[in-house]
C-alpha positions as CSV (number, residue, x, y, z in Angstrom):
1,M,21.6,-64.6,89.1
2,P,18.1,-63.5,90.3
3,L,17.0,-60.3,92.0
4,R,17.4,-60.6,95.7
5,A,16.0,-58.6,98.7
6,L,18.6,-57.3,101.1
7,T,17.5,-57.4,104.7
8,P,20.8,-57.8,106.8
9,S,20.4,-59.3,110.2
10,A,22.9,-56.8,111.5
11,I,20.4,-53.9,111.3
12,R,16.8,-53.4,112.5
13,P,14.2,-55.2,110.4
14,P,12.1,-53.0,108.1
15,F,9.2,-51.2,109.7
16,A,6.6,-52.6,107.2
17,A,6.3,-54.6,104.0
18,Y,9.5,-53.7,102.2
19,A,13.2,-54.7,102.1
20,H,16.1,-52.5,103.1
21,G,17.6,-52.9,99.6
22,T,17.4,-55.0,96.4
23,Y,20.3,-56.6,94.6
24,V,20.1,-56.4,90.8
25,P,22.6,-58.3,88.8
26,K,24.3,-56.9,85.7
27,D,22.5,-57.2,82.3
28,A,19.2,-56.6,84.0
29,E,16.4,-54.8,82.0
30,W,15.1,-51.7,83.7
31,V,11.9,-49.6,83.9
32,F,11.7,-46.3,85.7
33,T,8.4,-44.6,86.2
34,S,7.8,-41.0,86.7
35,G,6.0,-40.0,89.9
36,Q,2.3,-41.0,89.5
37,L,-0.4,-38.8,91.1
38,G,-3.8,-39.8,92.3
39,I,-5.8,-38.7,89.3
40,S,-8.1,-40.8,87.2
41,P,-8.0,-41.0,83.3
42,D,-11.0,-38.6,83.3
43,D,-9.2,-36.1,85.6
44,V,-11.0,-36.9,88.8
45,I,-8.9,-36.5,91.9
46,P,-10.4,-38.3,94.9
47,E,-10.3,-36.6,98.3
48,S,-8.9,-39.5,100.3
49,P,-5.1,-40.2,100.3
50,E,-5.9,-44.0,100.1
51,A,-8.0,-43.5,97.0
52,Q,-5.3,-41.4,95.5
53,A,-2.7,-44.1,96.3
54,E,-4.9,-46.7,94.6
55,L,-4.8,-44.6,91.4
56,C,-1.1,-44.1,91.7
57,F,-0.5,-47.9,91.9
58,A,-3.0,-48.6,89.1
59,A,-1.0,-46.2,86.8
60,I,2.2,-47.9,87.8
61,D,0.6,-51.3,87.0
62,A,-0.3,-50.0,83.5
63,I,3.3,-48.6,82.9
64,L,4.9,-51.8,84.0
65,S,2.5,-53.8,81.8
66,E,3.3,-51.6,78.8
67,A,6.9,-52.7,79.1
68,G,6.0,-56.4,79.7
69,F,7.0,-56.1,83.4
70,A,5.0,-57.2,86.5
71,R,4.7,-55.9,90.0
72,S,7.1,-58.7,91.0
73,D,9.8,-56.9,89.0
74,T,9.7,-53.8,91.3
75,V,12.9,-53.2,93.1
76,R,12.2,-49.8,94.7
77,I,9.2,-47.7,95.6
78,N,9.5,-44.0,96.3
79,A,6.4,-42.4,97.7
80,F,5.6,-38.9,98.8
81,V,2.7,-37.6,100.9
82,T,1.8,-34.0,101.9
83,D,0.9,-34.8,105.5
84,R,2.0,-37.3,108.2
85,A,-1.8,-38.1,108.6
86,F,-1.8,-39.5,105.0
87,M,0.9,-42.1,105.7
88,G,-1.5,-44.8,107.0
89,G,-3.8,-44.7,103.9
90,Y,-0.8,-44.8,101.6
91,M,0.8,-47.7,103.4
92,L,-2.4,-49.7,103.4
93,V,-2.5,-49.5,99.6
94,R,1.3,-50.1,99.2
95,D,1.0,-53.2,101.4
96,R,-2.0,-54.5,99.4
97,W,-0.1,-53.9,96.2
98,C,2.9,-55.8,97.5
99,A,0.9,-58.6,99.0
100,G,1.9,-62.0,97.7
101,L,5.2,-60.8,96.2
102,S,7.9,-63.4,96.9
103,R,10.5,-60.6,97.1
104,L,9.6,-57.3,98.6
105,P,11.1,-54.1,97.0
106,A,13.0,-51.4,98.8
107,S,10.7,-48.5,99.8
108,T,11.0,-44.9,100.9
109,L,8.2,-42.7,102.1
110,V,8.8,-38.9,102.4
111,I,6.5,-36.1,103.7
112,V,6.7,-33.1,101.4
113,S,5.2,-29.6,101.5
114,G,3.1,-30.1,98.4
115,F,2.7,-31.0,94.7
116,T,1.8,-29.0,91.6
117,R,-1.9,-28.7,92.7
118,P,-3.0,-28.5,96.3
119,E,-5.6,-31.4,96.0
120,F,-2.8,-33.9,95.3
121,K,-1.8,-35.7,98.5
122,V,0.1,-38.8,97.3
123,E,2.7,-39.4,94.6
124,V,4.4,-42.7,93.9
125,E,7.2,-43.8,91.5
126,V,8.8,-47.2,91.1
127,T,12.0,-48.7,89.6
128,A,11.7,-52.2,88.2
129,A,14.3,-54.6,87.0
130,R,14.3,-58.1,85.7
131,V,17.0,-60.5,84.6
132,P,16.4,-61.8,81.1
133,T,16.1,-65.6,80.8
134,R,18.8,-67.1,78.6
């Protein structure tokens, strides 16, 4: 049985490019990422929340790839921004990252008071699952 997006007609449709939930069958393989911050491999932290989100999702792509997973295996995105004004930039990047996926993941965006360093504005973590082919 495949992964399946859950968007019941009995509740309001999602506000953006995500599903309300994701069904994962038993025996799935899983990958959980830590929260990824908007910092480059050479320790550069861009000023804009959009550029930071790009780095977060690039790191997530690398982690998924390391496990032999793809974006399409993502079942949940948890994101955190330090200001309501940063939501738009983050959401643009998330929507580009999810563009073309046949099944959208569940997604949550939370505004937090801050991260370990004040220059960080965005943090993103994902959970991915896939059903092994038999």
